[in-house]
Every structure is written in structure tokens, then in C-alpha cells.
N, C-alpha and C positions, 0 to 999 in steps of 0.2 A: 664767622659762619655765613654772614650775608654779603661777603665780598663778591664782587663781580668776577666771573671767570672769563678772562680775556679770550674772545674768539673760541670759547670752549676748549682751550688748550689745557685747561686744568692747572695752569700756572697760578701759584698762590699770589693773591694781591695783599700787600702788606701795608700797615699803617702803624704809627708810633703811639704808644699809650703810656701814661704816667700814673703812678699811684700816689697816695696821700703823703708819702715820705720822700718823694722825688726820684724814685727808681724809674728807669726808662725800660720799656719793653717793646717788642715788635709783635703785633697781632697779625696773623695771617688768616686767610679765609679757610684754612684748615683747622680753625679753632684752637690754634696753639699760641701761647704766650711764651716768648723767649727773650733773654737778654740780647741786645745787639752784639755784645761780646762778653767774655767772662768778667765778672765783677770781683775785683780784688778787695777783700774785707780786712786783710791784715798783711803787713809787709814790714819785717824788721830784720836786723842783722845783729848777731851776737858773736863777736870775734870773727871767725872765718865762715860762720854758718848763717845762711839767710833762710828765714822761715817765712813762708808765704801761704796765705789761705785765700782761695778764690772759689766762687760759685759759678758753675757753667750750667746752661739750660739743656744742653744736649751732649751726647757722647762725643760727637764730632767737635764741638766747641772745646771740650775738655782735652781731647787728643791734640788739637792744634795748639792749644795753650801750652801744653807740656812740650810739644815739639819746638815751639819758639823759645822756650826756656833752655832746652838742650842745645839749641843752635848757638847759644852764647859760648859754648865750649866748656862749660863747667858741669861737674857731676850733679845729677838731679835725682833725688829720692822722692817717689810719689806715693802718697796714701790717698785713697779715694773713699768716699762715703756717699750714700744716697740720703738726701735730706728733703723733707717736704717743703714746698714753697707756699707760703700763706700770705693773704692780703687782709690787713686790718680793715680796710675800707675798699669800696668798689673802685678799681682803676678806671681812669677817665680818658676818653679820647676826644679831642676837639673835632667836631663834626660840622662841616660847612656844606651848604647846598644853595645853588642859585647863582645869579649873575650871568653875564653874556655868554661865556664859554659853555656853562652848564646848559643853559636854555638852547643854545645852538645845537648841542648834542641831542637833546630831547626832540627838538624840531626835526633834526635830520632823521632820527629813528621813525618819526611819524611819516615823513615824506617817503622814506624807503618802503614802509608798509603800504602806502598808497600806490607807489610804483609797482610793487609786487602784485597787487590786486588789480590795478587799472593802469597798465603801462602807458596807454595812449593819453589818459587824462593827466598823468604826471608831467607831460610835455606842454600842457596848455598854459597860456600866458597868465592866467589868474594866480598861478603859483609863484610869479616872479618876485613878489615882495619877500615871501618867506625864504625863497631860495637865495635871494640877495643877503638876507640876514644870516643864513647858514654858512654862506661862503665867506662873508667879510665882517660879520658882527654888526655892531651899531646898536641903536636903541631897540629894546625889545618890547616896550610898552605898546599894547595893542596887538602884538603878535603872540606873546607868551605871558600869561598871567597865572598867579596862584588863584585857584577857585575852589572853595569848599562849600558845598551845598548839602543841606540835610536831605537824606533819602534820594540821592541823585539817581540811583539806579536800583532796580529790583533784582539785579543779577546776583547769583551766588558765586562766591569765589571757587574756582576750579582747583586751586592749590593753596596750601597753607601759607606759603611764602611766594608771592607772585607780583609781577607787574601787569597792569591792564591798560590797553590802548583801545579807546572807543572812537572810531572814525565815522563821522556822520555827514551824509549829503542831505541837506534839508531843502526840499523842493519849495516849501512855503516861503522861506526867506531868501532862497538862492545862495545860501552860504554853506561852506564846507569847513568843518571844525573838528577838533579832536579833544577828548578828555583823557588825560593820562594820570594814572595812579601808580606810584612807585612804592612797592611793598605795603600798599595800603596806608602809607604815612604821608607822602607828598602828593598833592593833587594839583594838576596844572591844566590850563586850557590853552590849546594851540589854535589860533585863528589863521586858517590856511588861505582864505580868500572867497570871492564871490564867483559863481560859475552858473552856466545854464544846466539846470537839473530837471530831468523829465519826471523822475519818480524818487521819492525819498528812500534812503537806504542807510543802514548802519552796519558796520563790521566791528566785531569785538574780538580782539586779539589778546590772549592771556599766555603768559609764560611762567613756568616754575623756575625761580631763580636758582634753586638748588640743582637743577638739571640732572635729576636722578634717573629719569626714564626716557631718554631720547629715542624716537622722536615724539613720544607721548607726553613730553613736558611742554608742548605747545598745543593750545586749543583755539580754534578760529570758528566763530559763529557769524552768520550773516542774517540780517533781518530786513526783508524787502518791505517797503512802504512804511517804515518805522523810523522815528527819530528818537534817540536816547540822549538824556542829559542836555537839554537846550541851554545855551549860554546864560549865565547869570552875572551879577556884578562881581568884579574881581575882589578877592579877599586881600585887604590892605595889610593885615598882620597875620600871617599863617602860623605863628609860633604856638598859640594856645592849642590849635588843632594838632600840630606836629608833636608837642609834648605829650598830649593825651594818647595819641596813637602809638608813639614810641613805647609807652608803658605797656600797651597791649601787645606790641611786637615782642617786647622783652619777655612777657609771660608766655607767648607762643614759643619763643626760642627756648625758654627753660623747660617747657613741656616736651619739645623735640629732643633736647639733651636727655631728659629723663627717659623717654621712650628708647633711646639708644643704650642707656646705662642701667635703667631700673630693673629690667627683667633678671639680669644676672645677680643684682644686689638682693632682690626679693628671694631668689632661689637660694642664695647663700644663707639668708636668715631662716628660711624654712628648713634647709638642710640641718641647721643647728638644732632645730626643734626635734628632729628625728635622731639626734645623737644622745649619748649617755648624759643623764641629768647633770653630773658633775662637770661635764665639759661644755655645757650649753652657753654659760655666760661668757667664757673665754672665746668661744667661737663667734658669738654675736659681736663682742668687742673687736675681734679680728675682722669681721665682715665690715665694721665701721671704720676700718683703718684708713681708707681713702676718702672718708667723708669729713675730715677735719674742717675743710673750707666751708662746706655747707653748714656745719654746726657753728662755726665762727660767724658765718653770715647771720644766723639766728641771734647770736649774742650781740652782734653789732646793731641789728635792727631793734632788739629789745632795749639796748642802752640808749639809742637815739629817741625812741618813743617815750621812754621813761623820763629822760631829761626834758623833752618838750612838754610832757604832761606836768612835771613838777614845776617847771618854769611858769607855766600858765596858771597853776593853782597856788603856788607859794611865792613866786617871784625870784629875786636874786639868790636867796638861800636855797630854793628848790633847784635852781640852775646849777649851783655848786654841788649839791647832793647828787643830782643826776649826772653831773660831769664826772663824779667819782667812779661811776660805773664804766666810764670809757677806759679806765685803767685795765679792764678785762680785755679790751680790744684795741691795742695800740701797736703801731708799726715801729720797726727799728731798722734803720738803713744799714747799720753795721752788723746786724744779726744774719746768720746763715739761713735762717728760716724766714726772714723778712718781718718778723714780729718780735716783741719783747719776750723775755723768758717767762714772764707771768702770763702773757697772752697765749704762748705756746702751751704752757701747763694747763691753762683753762681749756684750750682746744682738746688736749689729751684727756682731761678729766671728763669733758662732755661726752666723750665716747662711752665711758663707763656709766655716766648718768643716763644717757639715752638707752644704753644696753639694758639697764635695770628695767626701764619702762617697757621696752620691746619684749623682753623675756616674760614679763607678766602677761602680755598679750599672747605670746606663743604657747603658754601653758594651757590655753583653752582652745586655740585654733591657729591655722596658718595665717600669716599676715598677708594682706592684699597690697597690690602695687600702689593704689591711691592712698592707702593708709600710711605706708612707709614714706611716700612722697610728702604727705602732710606733716609727718614727724621731722623730716629732714629739710623741708623748704617752706612749710606753711605755719599757720597760727598755732596749730596743735604743738608742734615742736618748739615754737617760740615761747609758749607758755611754760613748757618743761624747763627749757634753758633759763628763762627768766626767774623761775622759782629757785633754781640752783644759785643764780647770781645773787638774788636777794638774801638767801641763807648765808652765802659766803660773806656778803657785805656786813651782815649783822654780826658774824663771828669776829670780823676784823675791826669793826667800827661800832663800839657800844652805843655811841650817840645816835646811830642810825636806827636802833631798835625802837626809838620813840616814834618813828614814822609808821603809821598804821598801814596794813595791807589795803 
């Protein structure tokens, strides 16, 4: 979703992601996860008959897979089925930022903005050092630094997902510098050089990385006689800042996805409220048909929190008890759904559990978007899912009943 659109061509930028059981996926900026190629789960031969089961992420993948089989010159009988793909844990992507090449790219963007605004100044000799770095690389210390400062600017973001470039001519110090914030996560200082400056000036350039409303996804403000974000000491370890901000970015991303999907989902639930009473429960369960992953996310979050809590309060025995709850959320590389049969059954049952709760709400009034989001993504839903998991654990493990609520 936050991939860079190269030159606004809308070409998808792809990266590789792996889940907890070692499956590999390709993530594109179109928010789609797909296997690099069909994943063969079963391949055996009985006499003259070969039986093969493979999972494809797209119709095109499936068609190409079948075509390649038929190209072998043997008769092929094909049976297709749609199966949900679930993740027991959050799939992870290795994310790297920094180093000479990255900082050269950021510095080049800043110089291009300077040249756009002040083409004559972009040719002056005080830019020689940073231009040399952009062209040929080399040491970046003193030219590009991580710099996180509390309350650096009073500016309000123009877009939910944006890059911001603050370019400042400081007459008092005779220095030209830029503060760059990428998605509000990575903050850098670019030291462009020292120049003759008659009057201080700051230009703020913001861009919506989603590029949803060209040309209105670019906002430029100029402040005469003002310097914003004066340089401070470089940040030696940016990781604590990046981790905290990535969590906020992930929350914003989840809210964006909900805004795209939530309206239709809320409408489906409220439509069920207006149906015959005998049909309402089935309709709510049906409306939750595509929400297995969100419900499984809640189960995984509850299991992790409970295990951590029991480990802290009881110790090794508590860790083992808490670990038993992970049986509800386990992946299976050989499964067509990506999770164990038990985990898939739990995801299915959670639809009915959540439907019971939602239906009780619908008997009194229509459900609101924020309420439904809280049930499918928030602490309210996690509590409902957790109570179900506790009840199921007590049924299957009598020794667990000794643990108090």
C-alpha cells in the first residue's frame, strides 16, 4: 500500500514477504499478496495416474500451471476450488533504509526541489559538496544525518500518508539545509552548504504518496523571513523512533483499509437486521465470511498476550499453559488454507461466535462503523474471542479449569 509508484506510471512495486511457516509471497503496492508461482502441496502417482494438488494465488497463475501440465502431452483432468488463504501470524518483510545509495537519492530529491524553486541558486558553487556526493557517493556524514527532534515543527500534515521536505535558507547562520520526513517515519537532515542569504526563507513541500488526486496531491508553502526546524545534533540510533512511528503508520494503514471496506460490511450487517428474524443469524454469519483473517488476528493477539501475562505471573508453567493457546492459531505449510485444520475450524467458529454478539446489538439498533471495526480489529472483539478460547480450553483440558479468570 505504501509502495513507491515509479514515475507515476502506476506500475506495482513488489517485495518479497515470508510468513512464520516459511511460505514466500510477493507483496505489491496494490496491496495484494500472491505466491511467486503455484505452490504444489501434494504430488503422487498411483499406477498410471498422477494426482497433484497445487494452490495458485490468481486465475492467471492457475491457468498457466494447467497449460504447462498439458504441454507435457498427457491428458489432464482439472478440478478447481476456491479456498481462503489465512495467516497464523503476521507475515514479515525485511525492511532496510539508509546507506550511501539511499541518502544519495534523498539528497538528489532535495536538490531537484531547490532547482525547481531557485534554478539560478542551484548552479552556485556552495552546492558542490552535496552534488559530488549525489554523483559519486562517498562519506555522507556531515551531509546527511538522521535527526529526530521533539516538536520540530508546528505544521499540520496535509495528507494521511505523505513525505515532507522543508527547505530553509537561514540568513542568521548563512546556511542552507533541509529537513526530510518520509511517511512521518524516517527523519533526515540534509546539509546543503553555506551561501550568501539576504533574507531567511523556508519552503515546505508535501506530497501524498498515494497520489490519489493529481495535481492536488502536492502542496507547497513558502514562508518569507522564517526558519523552520533549525539543525540539532544528529540522532545516533534512529531505531526507537522508527519502531514507534511504524506502529502509528500501521494503525493509519488499518484505518484506511477499513474506510475502503467497512461501509459495505456495515451495510451488510444492517441489511440482515431488516430481514426476517429466522434468517438474521445466517445473514450475519454470511456477512462475516470474508472476515476470517481479522478474527484470527484477534485470536493470535489474545494468545500472545495471555502467554506473556501467564509467563510473568506464574513462570515456566504459565508459559506452557499460555503456549497451549497457540494451538488455536498455528500455520501449516502443507495445508491448502495455510493453517492447521484446528486453526481453520477456530476461524470458522469465530464467525458464529461474533455473529451471536453482533445479532444481540442489532436487535436494538443498527450497528455503527466504529463499533464493527472495534469488534473485528479492536479490544472489544479480542475480549469476545478470548472468552471463547478460554471456554474451549477448559472443555478440552480439565487441568486448565484450576486457573482463575
